[in-house]
C-alpha positions as CSV (number, residue, x, y, z in Angstrom):
1,M,-0.2,0.0,0.3
2,S,1.7,3.7,-0.9
3,R,1.5,6.2,1.1
4,D,-1.6,8.3,-1.0
5,G,-3.7,4.7,-0.3
6,K,-3.1,3.5,-3.9
7,L,-3.1,-0.3,-4.2
8,P,0.1,-1.1,-6.3
9,F,-0.2,-3.5,-9.3
10,P,2.6,-6.3,-9.5
11,G,3.9,-5.8,-13.1
12,H,2.5,-8.4,-15.7
13,H,5.7,-9.1,-17.5
14,S,6.0,-12.6,-18.6
15,P,9.0,-14.4,-16.9
16,D,12.0,-15.7,-18.4
17,A,11.1,-19.2,-18.9
18,G,9.1,-21.3,-21.8
19,F,8.2,-24.9,-22.6
20,E,11.7,-25.6,-23.9
21,A,13.0,-25.7,-20.3
22,P,9.5,-26.8,-18.1
23,F,11.3,-27.3,-14.4
24,E,12.0,-23.4,-14.7
25,M,8.4,-22.8,-16.4
26,L,7.3,-24.5,-13.2
27,E,9.9,-22.3,-11.1
28,A,8.0,-19.2,-13.1
29,C,4.1,-20.6,-12.5
30,H,5.3,-20.5,-8.4
31,D,6.7,-16.6,-8.2
32,R,3.3,-15.4,-9.8
33,V,1.2,-17.7,-7.2
34,R,3.8,-16.0,-4.6
35,R,2.6,-12.7,-6.4
36,M,-0.6,-13.2,-6.6
37,F,-0.7,-14.1,-2.7
38,A,1.3,-10.8,-2.2
39,L,-1.8,-9.2,-3.9
40,L,-4.3,-10.7,-2.4
41,A,-3.0,-9.3,0.7
42,R,-2.7,-5.8,-0.2
43,V,-6.4,-6.7,-1.2
44,R,-7.7,-7.3,1.9
45,Q,-5.1,-4.5,3.3
46,H,-6.9,-1.6,1.3
47,L,-10.6,-3.2,2.0
48,D,-10.0,-2.8,5.7
49,E,-8.0,0.8,5.7
50,I,-9.7,2.2,2.7
51,G,-12.7,0.1,2.0
52,W,-13.9,-1.4,-1.6
53,E,-13.0,0.5,-4.7
54,E,-13.0,-0.3,-8.7
55,K,-9.2,-1.0,-8.6
56,V,-9.3,-3.7,-5.7
57,G,-12.3,-5.3,-7.8
58,L,-9.9,-5.7,-10.6
59,A,-7.0,-7.2,-8.5
60,A,-9.2,-9.9,-7.3
61,R,-10.7,-10.8,-10.0
62,D,-6.5,-11.0,-11.3
63,V,-6.2,-13.2,-8.3
64,L,-9.3,-15.1,-9.5
65,R,-8.4,-15.7,-12.9
66,Y,-4.7,-17.1,-12.3
67,F,-6.2,-20.0,-9.7
68,E,-8.9,-20.8,-11.8
69,M,-7.4,-20.9,-15.1
70,A,-3.2,-21.7,-14.5
71,A,-3.5,-23.3,-11.2
72,P,-5.4,-26.1,-12.4
73,N,-2.7,-26.9,-15.6
74,H,0.4,-26.2,-13.0
75,H,-1.3,-29.2,-10.8
76,L,-1.4,-31.3,-13.5
77,D,1.8,-31.0,-14.6
78,E,3.3,-32.0,-11.5
79,E,0.9,-34.4,-10.7
80,L,2.1,-36.1,-14.3
81,H,5.6,-35.3,-14.5
82,V,7.0,-34.3,-11.4
83,F,5.7,-36.6,-8.7
84,P,6.3,-40.0,-10.5
85,A,9.5,-39.5,-11.2
86,V,10.1,-39.2,-7.3
87,L,7.5,-41.4,-6.3
88,T,9.4,-44.6,-8.4
89,G,12.7,-43.0,-7.4
90,P,15.0,-44.3,-4.3
91,D,14.4,-41.8,-1.3
92,A,11.2,-43.1,0.4
93,D,11.1,-39.7,2.4
94,L,10.7,-37.9,-0.8
95,Q,8.1,-40.4,-1.6
96,D,6.2,-39.4,1.4
97,I,6.5,-35.4,0.7
98,V,5.0,-36.1,-2.6
99,R,1.8,-38.0,-1.7
100,G,1.6,-34.8,1.1
101,L,1.5,-32.4,-1.6
102,H,-0.9,-34.5,-3.8
103,R,-3.3,-34.4,-0.9
104,D,-2.5,-31.1,-1.0
105,H,-3.9,-30.5,-4.3
106,L,-6.6,-32.4,-3.4
107,D,-7.5,-29.6,-0.6
108,M,-7.1,-27.3,-2.8
109,L,-9.5,-28.5,-4.9
110,R,-11.8,-29.1,-2.2
111,A,-11.0,-25.5,-1.1
112,W,-11.0,-23.7,-4.3
113,P,-15.4,-23.1,-4.8
114,A,-15.5,-21.3,-0.8
115,I,-12.1,-19.2,-2.0
116,R,-13.6,-18.4,-5.5
117,Q,-16.9,-17.5,-3.6
118,V,-14.9,-14.8,-1.8
119,L,-12.6,-13.8,-4.1
120,Q,-16.2,-13.1,-6.7
121,S,-17.9,-11.4,-3.9
122,I,-14.6,-8.4,-3.9
123,A,-14.4,-8.7,-7.9
124,N,-18.1,-8.3,-8.2
125,S,-19.0,-5.5,-5.3
126,S,-19.6,-1.9,-5.7
127,V,-18.6,0.9,-3.7
128,G,-21.9,1.0,-2.3
129,Q,-22.7,-2.5,-1.9
130,W,-19.7,-3.8,-0.4
131,V,-19.8,-6.0,2.7
132,P,-16.3,-6.4,5.1
133,L,-15.5,-9.5,4.9
134,D,-16.6,-11.9,8.2
135,D,-13.8,-14.1,10.0
136,D,-14.8,-17.2,8.0
137,A,-14.0,-15.8,4.8
138,K,-10.9,-14.5,6.3
139,A,-9.8,-17.7,8.0
140,L,-10.7,-19.5,4.5
141,L,-8.3,-16.8,2.9
142,D,-5.7,-17.2,5.5
143,L,-5.9,-21.0,5.2
144,F,-5.4,-21.1,1.2
145,A,-2.1,-18.8,0.8
146,S,-0.7,-20.7,3.8
147,L,-1.4,-24.0,2.3
148,Y,0.0,-22.5,-1.0
149,A,2.9,-21.3,0.5
150,R,4.3,-24.3,2.3
151,H,3.0,-26.4,-0.6
152,V,5.5,-24.5,-3.6
153,E,8.2,-24.0,-0.9
154,Q,8.5,-27.9,-0.6
155,E,8.3,-28.4,-4.0
156,D,11.1,-25.8,-5.1
157,L,13.4,-27.0,-2.3
158,L,13.3,-30.9,-2.5
159,I,10.9,-32.2,-5.1
160,Y,11.7,-30.2,-8.5
161,P,15.4,-31.0,-7.9
162,A,14.8,-34.1,-7.1
163,S,12.9,-35.0,-9.9
164,R,15.0,-33.2,-12.2
165,R,17.7,-35.7,-11.3
166,L,15.6,-38.4,-12.2
167,L,13.7,-38.0,-15.7
168,S,15.8,-38.8,-19.1
169,V,15.9,-36.2,-21.4
170,A,13.7,-38.5,-23.4
171,A,10.8,-37.6,-20.4
172,L,11.7,-34.2,-20.3
173,N,10.7,-33.6,-23.4
174,E,8.1,-36.3,-23.4
175,M,7.0,-33.3,-20.4
176,S,7.9,-30.1,-22.4
177,R,5.1,-31.1,-25.4
178,D,2.5,-32.4,-23.1
179,M,2.5,-29.2,-22.0
180,R,2.3,-27.7,-24.2
181,Q,-0.8,-29.3,-26.3
182,R,-2.6,-28.6,-22.8
183,R,-2.2,-24.9,-23.0
184,G,-3.0,-25.8,-26.7
185,V,0.5,-24.2,-28.0
186,A,2.0,-25.3,-31.0
187,A,5.3,-26.6,-30.7
188,L,8.0,-24.5,-32.0
189,P,11.1,-25.2,-34.6
190,E,14.5,-25.6,-33.3
191,H,15.8,-22.5,-33.4
192,H,13.2,-20.4,-32.0
193,S,13.8,-19.5,-28.2
194,G,10.0,-20.2,-27.2
195,P,7.2,-19.0,-26.0
196,R,6.8,-17.2,-22.7
197,I,4.5,-17.8,-20.0
198,G,2.7,-14.6,-18.4
């Protein structure tokens, strides 16, 4: 929150990672997740200190759009390519972590309808209609943010490095092709630097 009460918006630059480097792309998606939760924290602060304004609704819509559209593809990338490599690998402790991460995905999926409703209430409100979030809604947002924070940290520090070591070049290429196809992105010539995610 700036001193003049304006809600700062994060830049919408594309991380420097494309489908030709699938793990770097997954890590860039985690950076986007962190930016979305930072934005949501600023939205909540603005609502508490100033109240609803149009820019708050737009920011909430941005957060809603990311978790509605991009996050499910990201989770599927992990379920189909990252997790299986570790589950068939030699490290039992990492396998336990992966099973926990899989449960997180299910918990996120189950929690999403209620989270969506809270975000939609912010996104679709107006100055005259805004009703402050109650304690239950705030608790839902807090739980969602804390779940994601732990989740992406475990993946970045433990599971992505382990999976990357275990996957063959052929498996990485298949992972890249699958990620493109899931997002409707055509394969590019070898000399092309590849698309950037937004």
